[in-house]
C-alpha positions in Angstrom: -26.5 -40.6 -5.3 -25.0 -40.3 -1.8 -21.6 -39.6 -3.3 -23.1 -36.9 -5.5 -24.8 -35.3 -2.5 -21.6 -35.4 -0.5 -19.6 -33.7 -3.4 -22.3 -31.1 -3.8 -22.2 -30.3 0.0 -18.4 -30.0 0.0 -18.5 -27.6 -2.9 -21.2 -25.6 -1.2 -19.2 -25.4 2.0 -16.1 -24.4 0.1 -18.0 -21.7 -1.7 -19.6 -20.5 1.6 -16.2 -20.3 3.3 -14.8 -18.3 0.4 -17.7 -15.9 0.6 -17.2 -15.5 4.4 -13.5 -14.9 3.9 -14.2 -12.4 1.2 -16.6 -10.4 3.3 -14.1 -10.4 6.2 -11.4 -9.2 3.8 -13.5 -6.3 2.6 -14.3 -5.3 6.2 -10.6 -5.4 7.1 -9.8 -3.4 4.0 -12.3 -0.7 4.8 -11.3 -0.4 8.5 -7.7 -0.2 7.6 -8.3 2.8 5.3 -10.5 4.5 7.9 -8.0 4.3 10.8 -7.1 7.7 12.2 -3.7 7.5 10.5 -4.5 5.1 7.6 -3.9 6.1 4.0 -6.9 8.4 3.9 -5.2 10.6 6.4 -2.1 11.3 4.2 -1.8 15.0 3.7 1.8 15.6 2.8 5.2 14.4 1.7 7.9 17.0 2.2 11.4 16.4 1.0 14.1 17.1 3.6 16.9 19.4 2.5 20.5 19.5 4.0 20.5 21.3 7.3 17.5 22.5 9.3 13.9 21.8 8.2 11.6 23.6 10.5 8.0 22.3 11.0 4.8 23.8 12.4 1.7 25.8 11.5 3.4 29.2 11.4 3.9 30.5 7.8 7.6 30.8 8.1 8.2 27.1 8.7 9.9 25.0 5.9 7.3 22.4 6.5 4.0 24.0 7.2 1.1 22.3 8.9 -2.5 23.4 8.5 -3.1 23.5 12.2 -1.5 22.7 15.6 1.5 24.3 17.4 3.1 27.1 15.5 6.7 25.8 15.9 7.2 22.1 16.7 11.0 22.1 16.1 13.2 21.1 13.2 14.6 18.0 11.4 18.3 18.2 10.5 19.5 16.3 7.5 23.2 15.6 7.9 25.8 15.1 5.2 25.8 11.4 5.8 22.0 11.4 5.2 21.2 10.7 8.9 18.4 12.7 10.4 17.8 14.2 13.9 14.9 16.0 15.4 15.1 18.9 17.9 11.8 20.0 19.6 10.9 23.5 20.4 11.0 24.1 24.1 7.6 23.7 25.7 6.0 21.8 22.9 4.4 18.4 23.7 5.4 15.9 21.0 6.0 12.1 21.2 8.2 9.8 19.2 7.3 6.1 19.4 5.2 6.8 22.4 7.8 8.7 24.4 7.9 12.5 25.0 10.6 14.3 23.0 12.4 16.8 25.2 15.8 17.0 23.4 17.5 16.2 20.1 17.0 12.6 19.0 18.1 10.4 16.1 15.4 9.7 13.5 15.1 6.4 11.6 13.3 6.3 8.3 10.8 3.7 7.2 13.3 1.2 5.8 16.0 1.7 8.5 16.8 -0.2 11.6 16.1 -0.5 14.5 12.6 0.9 13.8 10.9 3.8 12.1 10.6 6.9 14.3 7.0 7.8 14.4 5.9 11.2 15.8 2.5 12.2 17.2 1.3 15.6 18.0 -2.2 17.1 17.9 -4.1 15.0 15.3 -0.9 14.4 13.3 1.3 11.4 12.7 4.5 11.8 10.7 7.7 9.9 10.0 10.6 10.0 7.6 10.6 7.8 4.5 13.4 7.1 2.1 12.6 7.2 -1.6 16.2 7.7 -3.0 16.1 10.9 -1.0 14.5 11.4 2.5 11.1 13.0 3.0 8.6 13.5 5.8 5.3 11.7 5.3 2.6 13.6 7.1 -0.8 12.1 8.2 -3.7 14.0 9.8 -6.7 12.3 11.4 -8.6 15.4 10.5 -7.8 15.2 6.8 -10.6 16.1 4.4 -9.9 12.9 2.4 -10.6 10.8 5.6 -13.5 12.8 6.9 -15.3 13.0 3.5 -14.5 9.4 2.5 -17.1 8.1 0.0 -16.6 4.4 0.7 -15.4 1.5 -1.6 -17.2 0.0 -4.5 -16.6 -3.6 -5.8 -17.5 -5.7 -8.7 -19.8 -8.6 -7.7 -17.8 -11.5 -6.2 -17.3 -14.2 -8.8 -15.8 -17.7 -8.2 -14.3 -17.7 -11.7 -11.8 -15.1 -10.7 -10.3 -17.5 -8.1 -7.6 -19.3 -10.0 -4.8 -21.7 -9.2 -1.5 -20.6 -10.6 1.7 -22.6 -11.2 4.6 -21.1 -9.3 7.7 -21.0 -11.5 10.6 -20.0 -9.3 13.5 -17.8 -10.4 16.8 -19.2 -9.3 18.5 -17.0 -8.6 15.8 -14.4 -8.0 15.0 -12.2 -10.9 15.7 -8.4 -10.5 12.8 -6.4 -12.0 13.2 -2.7 -12.5 10.0 -0.9 -11.3 9.0 2.7 -11.4 6.8 4.6 -8.9 4.4 7.5 -9.5 7.2 9.9 -8.9 9.2 8.4 -11.8 11.8 6.9 -9.5 13.3 3.6 -10.6 13.9 0.7 -8.2 15.3 -2.8 -8.6 12.9 -5.3 -6.9 13.7 -9.0 -6.5 11.1 -11.4 -7.8 11.1 -15.0 -6.3 9.1 -16.3 -9.3 6.3 -15.9 -11.7 2.7 -17.1 -11.5 1.3 -18.9 -14.6 -2.5 -19.3 -14.8 -5.5 -19.6 -17.1 -8.3 -17.0 -17.0 -11.2 -16.9 -19.4 -9.5 -19.7 -21.4 -6.4 -17.6 -21.9 -3.0 -18.2 -20.4 -1.3 -15.4 -18.5 1.7 -14.9 -16.1 2.5 -12.4 -13.5 5.9 -11.7 -11.9 5.5 -11.7 -8.1 7.3 -9.9 -5.3 8.0 -11.0 -1.8 4.9 -10.3 0.4 6.1 -12.2 3.5 3.6 -15.0 4.0 2.2 -14.5 0.5 3.2 -13.1 -2.9 2.7 -9.4 -3.7 1.5 -8.5 -7.2 1.3 -5.2 -9.0 -0.8 -5.6 -12.1 -2.8 -3.8 -14.8 -5.6 -5.0 -17.0 -8.1 -3.5 -19.6 -10.4 -2.1 -17.0 -7.8 0.4 -15.9 -8.9 4.0 -16.5 -12.4 2.8 -17.2 -14.0 1.1 -14.3 -10.8 0.6 -12.2 -8.0 2.8 -11.1 -6.0 4.0 -14.1 -2.4 3.0 -13.2 -3.3 -0.5 -12.0 -4.1 -2.4 -8.8 -2.4 -4.5 -6.1 -3.1 -8.1 -5.1 -1.7 -10.5 -2.5 -1.9 -14.3 -3.2 -3.7 -16.6 -0.8 -0.5 -17.8 0.9 2.7 -19.1 -0.6 3.3 -22.0 -3.0 1.9 -25.3 -1.8 3.4 -28.8 -2.0 1.9 -29.2 -5.5 3.6 -26.1 -6.7 0.4 -24.1 -6.8 -0.6 -20.7 -5.6 -4.2 -19.4 -5.2 -5.0 -16.0 -6.7 -8.3 -14.4 -5.8 -8.8 -11.4 -8.1 -11.9 -10.5 -6.1 -9.4 -9.1 -3.6 -7.6 -6.9 -6.1 -7.5 -3.4 -4.5 -6.5 0.2 -5.3 -3.1 1.5 -4.3 -2.9 4.4 -1.9 -2.4 6.8 -4.8 -6.1 6.3 -5.7 -7.0 8.2 -2.5 -4.2 10.7 -2.0 -1.7 12.7 -4.1 1.1 12.2 -1.5 1.8 8.5 -1.8 4.6 6.8 -3.8 2.9 3.8 -5.3 4.7 1.3 -7.5 3.4 1.0 -11.1 2.9 -2.4 -12.8 5.9 -3.6 -14.7 5.3 -4.0 -18.4 5.0 -7.8 -18.2 2.3 -7.5 -15.5 0.0 -5.5 -17.8 -2.6 -8.1 -18.9 -4.5 -8.0 -22.1 -7.7 -9.0 -20.5 -10.7 -7.4 -18.7 -10.7 -8.4 -15.1 -14.0 -7.3 -13.7 -13.3 -8.3 -10.2 -12.2 -6.6 -7.0 -12.1 -2.9 -6.2 -13.4 -0.4 -8.6 -12.3 3.2 -9.3 -12.7 5.4 -6.2 -15.4 8.0 -6.2 -15.1 10.6 -8.9 -11.4 10.0 -9.4 -10.1 11.3 -12.8 -7.9 8.2 -13.1 
């Protein structure tokens, strides 16, 4: 009897811990979206063209902002694909916390030493590289942020926490992915995750997520109760000593493209589209048509 009580208590504590962890995850997810320059603030993605690309709120700028200084300056895209920014005299603008008073070199989101992030008025913008270079523009006053409707989730269910076998790819497997712009990318996968859910066997190819595995997947809820193109998920850490990885589908979440038309989200590769209904995690956002 004592052993039974002890086991019951352990299971209760494990479940309680998972519930606390899940609630903390949801709170972190919400606060991250609502940050002044989180994904809800994304208002533009403007491709840079060779030569000068002027920016400001005046109508004759190449990149027009909805408010703020009429003429901020211009980005120059060089033949070697490097970028510089030259400010308009008298305009107060900062890059990585420092005032910009003369022409500076600009580094994109995947370049070293660090991304050059500009701040002016309620805006944040920086260059991204998606085959070509573009300016990603965020505005703390964005309608999508100010009119945010909140997140909706399926009820938390323990059955959607599953242990997966990690099957490493040696060498890593190169998977061709496509984003919402139709651009193709080769992404390295360290391995696949094999698991059982609802008495069915499945596998997902995983990407490198740093201290966990990053998964882009689809299921039969997409376009019905969840975001049409698919959802994202991070594993609960990396593979353990027993070759296992914990997947918690309660933490499946919508990509940025569910909230803004200006993101470049990766779509699930074909092998990660599961023939199962996963009623866990984040639901479709608001009145989204997807």
